[in-house]
C-alpha positions in Angstrom: 38.2 10.0 29.3 38.6 7.6 26.0 36.4 5.0 28.4 33.7 7.4 28.9 33.8 8.5 25.1 33.7 5.1 23.9 30.6 4.4 26.1 29.0 7.4 24.7 29.8 6.7 21.1 28.3 3.1 21.6 25.3 4.4 23.4 24.7 7.1 20.3 25.3 4.4 17.8 22.7 2.0 19.4 20.2 4.6 19.7 20.5 5.8 16.2 19.8 2.0 15.1 16.2 1.6 13.6 14.6 -1.6 12.8 12.5 -1.6 9.2 9.8 -3.8 8.8 8.6 -4.1 5.4 5.5 -6.7 5.2 3.3 -8.0 2.6 0.2 -6.5 2.9 -2.1 -9.4 2.5 -5.5 -7.8 2.9 -4.8 -5.0 0.4 -3.5 -7.2 -2.0 -6.5 -9.4 -1.9 -8.7 -6.3 -2.2 -6.7 -5.0 -5.2 -6.8 -8.6 -6.9 -10.2 -8.9 -6.1 -11.3 -5.4 -8.1 -8.9 -6.4 -11.1 -10.4 -9.9 -11.2 -14.1 -8.3 -11.0 -13.1 -6.1 -13.9 -11.5 -8.8 -15.9 -14.3 -11.6 -15.7 -17.1 -8.8 -16.0 -18.4 -9.6 -12.7 -19.9 -6.8 -10.2 -18.1 -5.6 -7.5 -18.9 -6.5 -3.8 -20.7 -3.8 -2.1 -19.4 -1.5 0.1 -18.5 -2.7 3.4 -18.7 -6.6 2.7 -14.8 -7.0 2.6 -12.8 -6.8 5.6 -11.1 -3.6 6.3 -7.3 -3.4 4.9 -4.1 -3.4 6.6 -2.1 -5.2 9.2 -1.8 -4.2 12.7 1.2 -2.0 13.2 2.8 -0.7 16.2 2.0 -2.1 19.5 4.8 -4.8 19.1 7.6 -5.1 21.4 11.1 -5.7 20.3 13.8 -6.2 22.9 16.0 -3.4 21.6 13.1 -0.9 22.6 14.8 -1.4 26.1 17.9 0.4 24.5 15.9 3.5 23.2 16.1 1.6 20.1 12.7 2.2 18.1 10.9 0.0 15.5 10.2 1.8 12.4 7.4 0.7 9.7 7.6 1.3 6.5 4.8 3.0 4.6 2.1 0.9 3.7 2.7 -0.2 0.0 -0.3 1.5 -2.6 -1.1 -2.5 -3.8 -4.4 -1.1 -5.5 -2.1 1.1 -8.0 -3.0 1.8 -11.1 0.2 2.3 -13.6 -0.5 2.9 -17.0 1.2 -0.7 -17.9 -1.2 -2.4 -15.3 -4.3 -0.6 -16.8 -3.4 -1.6 -20.3 -2.8 -5.3 -19.2 -6.3 -5.3 -17.6 -8.1 -3.5 -20.6 -6.4 -6.5 -22.7 -7.2 -9.1 -20.5 -10.9 -8.1 -19.8 -11.7 -8.1 -24.0 -9.9 -11.1 -24.6 -11.9 -12.8 -21.9 -15.4 -11.6 -22.8 -14.7 -12.1 -26.5 -12.6 -15.4 -26.6 -12.6 -17.1 -23.2 -15.6 -16.5 -21.0 -18.0 -19.2 -23.5 -15.4 -21.8 -22.8 -15.2 -21.2 -19.4 -19.1 -21.7 -19.5 -18.7 -25.0 -21.3 -16.2 -26.3 -19.0 -13.3 -26.5 -21.4 -11.4 -23.9 -19.4 -10.5 -23.6 -15.8 -8.3 -21.4 -13.3 -5.0 -22.9 -12.4 -3.6 -23.2 -9.1 -1.1 -20.8 -10.2 -3.0 -18.0 -11.1 -3.7 -18.6 -14.7 -6.3 -20.1 -17.4 -5.8 -23.7 -18.4 -7.5 -25.6 -21.4 -9.2 -28.5 -19.2 -11.1 -30.2 -21.9 -9.8 -29.5 -25.3 -12.7 -31.9 -26.7 -15.2 -29.2 -25.6 -13.7 -26.5 -27.8 -15.0 -26.9 -31.2 -12.3 -28.0 -33.8 -12.4 -24.7 -35.9 -12.0 -23.0 -32.6 -8.8 -24.5 -31.1 -6.1 -22.5 -32.6 -7.6 -19.3 -31.3 -8.5 -20.5 -27.9 -4.6 -22.0 -27.6 -3.6 -18.5 -28.7 -5.9 -16.5 -26.4 -5.1 -18.8 -23.2 -1.4 -18.4 -24.0 -2.0 -14.4 -24.1 -4.0 -14.4 -21.2 -1.3 -16.1 -19.1 1.3 -14.0 -20.5 -0.6 -10.8 -19.4 -1.5 -12.5 -16.0 2.6 -13.3 -15.7 2.9 -9.4 -16.5 0.7 -7.9 -14.4 1.8 -9.6 -11.1 5.2 -9.1 -11.9 4.4 -5.3 -12.6 2.4 -4.9 -9.1 5.4 -6.1 -7.1 7.8 -3.9 -9.3 5.4 -0.9 -9.0 5.4 -1.5 -5.0 9.3 -1.5 -4.8 8.9 -5.2 -3.7 9.9 -7.5 -6.7 10.3 -10.7 -4.5 6.7 -10.1 -3.6 5.8 -11.5 -7.2 5.1 -15.2 -6.0 2.7 -13.9 -3.3 0.7 -11.6 -5.5 0.5 -14.7 -7.7 -0.9 -16.8 -4.9 -3.3 -13.7 -3.7 -4.5 -13.4 -7.5 -5.0 -17.4 -7.8 -7.2 -17.6 -4.9 -9.2 -14.4 -6.1 -9.8 -16.0 -9.7 -11.4 -19.2 -7.9 -13.4 -17.0 -5.3 -14.6 -14.4 -7.9 -15.1 -17.5 -10.7 -19.0 -18.0 -11.3 -21.0 -21.1 -10.5 -19.8 -24.1 -12.7 -16.8 -23.0 -13.8 -13.4 -25.4 -13.2 -10.6 -24.7 -11.0 -7.5 -26.5 -9.9 -7.3 -27.3 -6.2 -4.0 -26.9 -4.1 -2.9 -30.5 -5.2 -3.7 -29.7 -8.9 -6.5 -31.6 -9.1 -9.7 -30.2 -11.0 -12.8 -29.2 -8.8 -16.0 -27.5 -10.3 -17.5 -24.4 -8.5 
């Protein structure tokens, strides 16, 4: 009797186990980053239908525990295109600062996008002496806001450990959405002109 109870209890426990897969939604993050970057640099968004559909395939995957009746559960797809008040405030500050203080210096080649998703002074000599302090301050504020938005997106999605991946996705989008002639850092840290 005890033996049958132990077998029944073990079977019940095994069938009650659920594995939850939380994955980083790379396609959704790229789309959210593209929209954010376009808003900041003042670029027109790509027409509908030109971006790949979001989402990674879920389901259809096999896990060995399924043979025992243990199913795999998938967490709900995070809404990576969130628009929290904090993110909207950061977006507005970054767009205003970019248009008023930074854009002309990207055009002149003085500034560039780093491979970590920030802005860097690439050629200080291209910035008139009278504007250098203001540009240095604008770059520092832009980078502080960039770091804050990467962190806010990760936290708002309940996945603070995603921050480095979100930063990388944004770094790629700053370069992809940059205008021709602007500078960016490659993966090795060297400067290239788009």
